[in-house]
C-alpha positions in Angstrom: 53.9 -92.0 -32.9 53.5 -89.0 -30.6 55.5 -86.1 -29.2 56.8 -86.8 -25.7 57.7 -84.1 -23.2 60.9 -85.1 -21.5 62.6 -83.4 -18.5 65.7 -81.3 -19.4 68.0 -83.3 -17.1 67.0 -86.5 -19.0 67.5 -84.8 -22.4 71.0 -83.8 -21.3 71.8 -87.4 -20.3 70.5 -88.6 -23.7 72.4 -86.0 -25.6 75.6 -87.0 -23.9 75.3 -90.6 -25.1 77.3 -91.7 -28.1 75.1 -91.5 -31.2 75.0 -94.2 -33.8 71.9 -92.9 -35.7 69.2 -90.2 -35.5 66.9 -92.3 -33.3 67.1 -92.3 -29.5 66.6 -96.1 -29.5 68.2 -97.1 -32.7 70.5 -99.8 -34.0 73.9 -99.2 -35.5 72.5 -99.2 -39.0 70.0 -96.5 -38.1 66.8 -98.6 -37.8 64.5 -98.7 -34.8 65.6 -101.1 -32.1 62.8 -103.7 -32.1 64.4 -105.8 -29.3 63.7 -103.4 -26.3 61.3 -105.8 -24.6 63.9 -108.6 -24.8 66.5 -106.3 -23.3 64.1 -105.2 -20.5 63.4 -108.8 -19.6 67.1 -109.6 -19.5 67.8 -106.7 -17.3 64.8 -107.6 -15.0 66.2 -111.1 -14.6 69.7 -109.8 -13.9 68.4 -107.6 -11.0 66.1 -110.2 -9.5 62.7 -109.2 -10.9 60.4 -111.8 -12.5 60.9 -111.2 -16.3 57.3 -112.2 -16.9 56.2 -109.1 -14.9 58.5 -106.8 -16.9 56.9 -105.0 -19.8 57.4 -101.7 -21.6 53.9 -100.3 -20.6 55.0 -100.3 -16.9 57.1 -97.2 -17.8 54.0 -95.5 -19.1 52.0 -96.4 -16.0 54.9 -95.4 -13.7 55.2 -92.0 -15.4 51.5 -91.4 -15.1 51.5 -92.4 -11.4 54.5 -90.1 -10.7 52.8 -87.2 -12.4 49.6 -87.8 -10.4 51.6 -88.0 -7.1 53.2 -84.7 -7.8 49.9 -82.9 -8.4 49.7 -82.8 -12.2 46.1 -82.4 -13.3 44.5 -85.5 -14.8 43.8 -83.9 -18.2 47.5 -83.1 -18.6 48.4 -86.7 -17.6 45.9 -88.0 -20.2 47.5 -85.8 -22.9 51.0 -86.9 -22.0 50.0 -90.6 -21.9 47.9 -90.5 -25.1 44.7 -91.5 -23.3 41.5 -90.2 -24.7 39.1 -91.3 -21.9 39.2 -91.8 -18.2 38.5 -95.5 -18.3 41.8 -96.0 -20.2 43.7 -94.1 -17.5 41.9 -96.1 -14.8 43.3 -99.4 -16.2 46.8 -98.0 -15.5 46.2 -96.1 -12.3 42.9 -97.3 -10.7 44.4 -98.5 -7.4 46.4 -95.4 -6.9 43.4 -93.2 -7.4 41.5 -95.1 -4.8 44.5 -94.7 -2.4 44.7 -91.0 -3.1 41.0 -90.6 -2.6 41.1 -92.4 0.8 44.0 -90.2 1.9 42.2 -87.0 0.8 39.1 -88.0 2.8 41.2 -88.9 5.9 43.1 -85.6 5.6 39.8 -83.7 5.3 38.4 -85.2 8.5 41.6 -85.3 10.6 
């Protein structure tokens, strides 16, 4: 369990949802929803994405990628994602870092 920083606009959307319990992703009886992965795979299939490629960690990687693309310093991204070392972050964002490095070199020599 960790604290998560969430944009205000998203918090407003979440706050407007009907509440069945104190949890954001809870069941009607107030317990954690343990079937989120199943729901994600069903949604992926419905929209034409291979369900085998859909997993909950993609959201973590996508968030980290978005933060990096918008200039957030890597130590802040690591803190938000719960990573303690750079190798862990690289497993999620290695290709993007290479692309950004190439673009930075190209821009410096343009």
